[in-house]
C-alpha positions in Angstrom: 154.9 50.8 143.0 155.4 54.6 142.7 152.6 56.8 143.8 152.2 58.1 140.2 151.4 54.5 139.1 148.5 54.0 141.5 145.2 54.4 139.8 142.7 57.0 141.2 139.8 55.4 143.1 137.0 54.6 140.7 133.3 54.4 141.5 130.7 51.9 140.4 127.1 53.2 140.1 124.7 51.5 142.5 121.7 53.6 141.5 121.1 57.1 140.1 123.2 59.4 142.2 124.8 56.6 144.3 128.0 54.8 143.8 130.4 52.4 145.5 134.1 52.8 145.7 135.9 50.1 143.7 139.0 48.5 145.2 137.2 48.5 148.6 134.9 46.0 150.4 131.3 47.0 151.3 128.6 45.3 153.3 125.1 44.6 152.0 122.6 43.2 154.5 118.8 42.8 154.9 116.3 40.4 153.3 116.9 41.8 149.8 120.7 41.8 150.0 121.1 39.6 146.9 118.9 42.0 144.8 121.1 44.9 145.9 124.3 43.0 145.1 122.9 42.2 141.6 122.0 45.9 141.1 125.6 46.8 142.1 127.5 44.4 139.9 125.3 45.0 136.9 127.5 48.0 135.9 130.8 46.3 136.5 132.4 45.3 133.3 133.6 41.7 133.1 133.1 38.5 135.2 131.6 38.5 138.7 132.7 35.9 141.2 129.9 34.9 143.6 131.2 33.0 146.5 128.8 31.2 148.9 129.3 28.2 151.3 128.3 24.9 149.8 126.3 24.1 153.0 123.8 27.0 152.6 120.6 26.0 150.8 120.1 29.4 149.0 121.3 29.5 145.4 121.0 32.1 142.6 118.6 31.1 139.9 119.5 32.1 136.3 116.0 33.5 135.6 116.1 35.6 138.7 119.5 37.0 137.7 118.5 37.8 134.1 116.7 41.1 134.8 120.0 42.4 136.2 122.8 40.8 134.1 123.5 37.9 131.9 124.0 34.8 134.0 127.0 33.8 131.9 128.9 36.7 133.6 128.7 34.9 137.0 131.3 32.4 138.2 129.9 30.6 141.2 132.3 29.3 143.8 131.0 27.1 146.6 133.7 26.3 149.2 132.9 23.2 151.3 135.0 24.2 154.4 134.4 27.3 156.5 138.1 28.2 156.5 138.1 28.3 152.7 135.3 30.8 152.4 137.1 34.0 153.3 140.4 32.7 151.8 138.6 32.4 148.5 137.3 35.9 148.7 140.7 37.3 149.7 142.5 35.6 146.8 139.9 36.6 144.3 140.1 40.2 145.3 143.9 40.2 145.3 144.0 38.8 141.8 142.1 41.7 140.4 140.8 39.6 137.6 137.1 39.9 138.4 135.2 43.1 138.2 133.4 42.2 141.4 133.7 39.6 144.1 130.5 38.9 146.1 130.7 36.8 149.3 127.4 35.5 150.5 128.3 34.9 154.2 126.3 33.2 157.0 127.6 35.6 159.6 129.7 38.8 159.9 133.5 38.2 159.8 135.7 39.8 162.4 137.7 43.0 162.0 141.0 41.3 161.1 139.6 39.2 158.2 137.8 42.3 156.9 141.0 44.3 157.1 142.8 41.5 155.1 140.0 41.7 152.5 140.4 45.5 152.2 144.2 45.1 151.7 143.5 42.4 149.1 141.1 44.6 147.2 143.6 47.4 147.2 146.3 45.0 145.9 143.9 43.8 143.2 143.2 47.4 142.2 146.9 48.1 141.7 147.8 44.8 140.0 144.7 43.7 138.1 143.1 44.9 134.9 140.4 46.6 136.9 139.8 47.7 140.5 137.6 44.9 142.0 134.4 45.7 143.9 134.1 43.6 147.1 130.6 42.9 148.5 129.9 41.0 151.8 126.3 39.8 151.9 125.2 39.3 155.5 121.8 38.2 156.9 119.7 40.3 159.1 121.3 43.6 160.2 124.8 42.6 159.2 127.5 44.3 161.3 130.9 43.5 159.9 133.5 45.9 161.3 136.0 47.7 159.0 133.8 47.8 155.8 133.9 50.9 153.6 130.1 51.2 153.7 127.1 49.3 154.9 123.8 49.1 152.9 120.5 47.5 153.9 117.8 46.6 151.4 114.3 45.4 152.4 110.9 45.2 150.8 109.3 48.7 150.9 105.9 50.3 150.5 104.0 49.8 147.3 106.0 46.8 146.0 109.4 48.5 145.8 112.3 48.4 148.2 113.7 50.6 151.0 117.4 51.2 150.6 119.4 52.5 153.6 122.9 53.6 153.7 123.7 52.8 157.4 127.4 53.5 157.4 129.9 55.1 155.0 133.3 56.6 155.5 132.5 59.6 153.4 128.7 60.1 153.6 126.0 60.3 156.3 123.2 57.7 156.9 120.4 58.1 154.4 117.4 56.3 153.0 115.6 56.0 149.7 112.6 54.1 148.3 113.5 52.2 145.1 111.1 51.4 142.3 112.1 48.8 139.7 112.5 49.9 136.1 113.1 48.0 132.9 116.3 45.8 132.5 117.1 45.9 136.2 117.1 49.7 136.4 115.7 51.5 139.4 114.3 54.9 140.3 115.3 56.5 143.6 112.8 58.4 145.7 114.3 60.1 148.8 112.8 59.2 152.2 111.9 62.3 154.4 114.9 63.3 156.6 113.1 62.4 159.8 112.7 58.8 158.5 116.4 58.3 157.6 118.3 55.7 159.7 120.4 56.8 162.6 123.9 55.7 163.2 124.0 52.4 165.1 
């Protein structure tokens, strides 16, 4: 494909003043990672593939999804074999047919699989109708190598959430307190500079 035909990288709003690069794979970790993923895909036009292993007991509930987006936009994929999990994510990103591909993983993938996912997301951005957003949801502190950015969301003071940008190719670590608004909207309150996360 000639360079002139490659689309410029687009951004998907995560919260006021924050955005995620589409056509790339990002990591979301922490106890409220699914909430952050729903916040992120809310603004993506079109279907959202949510891929999770069949053997994990956690499942999305339609009423829990409703404050963020219409549950009918979600296509749930539950591979039964471990080897099919990342393969499903890779193929979904490469197709470029979904606005976002969310992979709810039990552990961080290695650098080589993440690199394959990045290449698939880039291919999907070039070939599909829209540049797909790839999100890897990881328990605990996460730690996948090769991701475009790493975000952590946990319950915060006063009933809101604490959002941390722990790693990004084009931005320093930072932290915010989030307050829920109507229809899944949020308000960002900066955390004092001395309380921002340090690079791991």
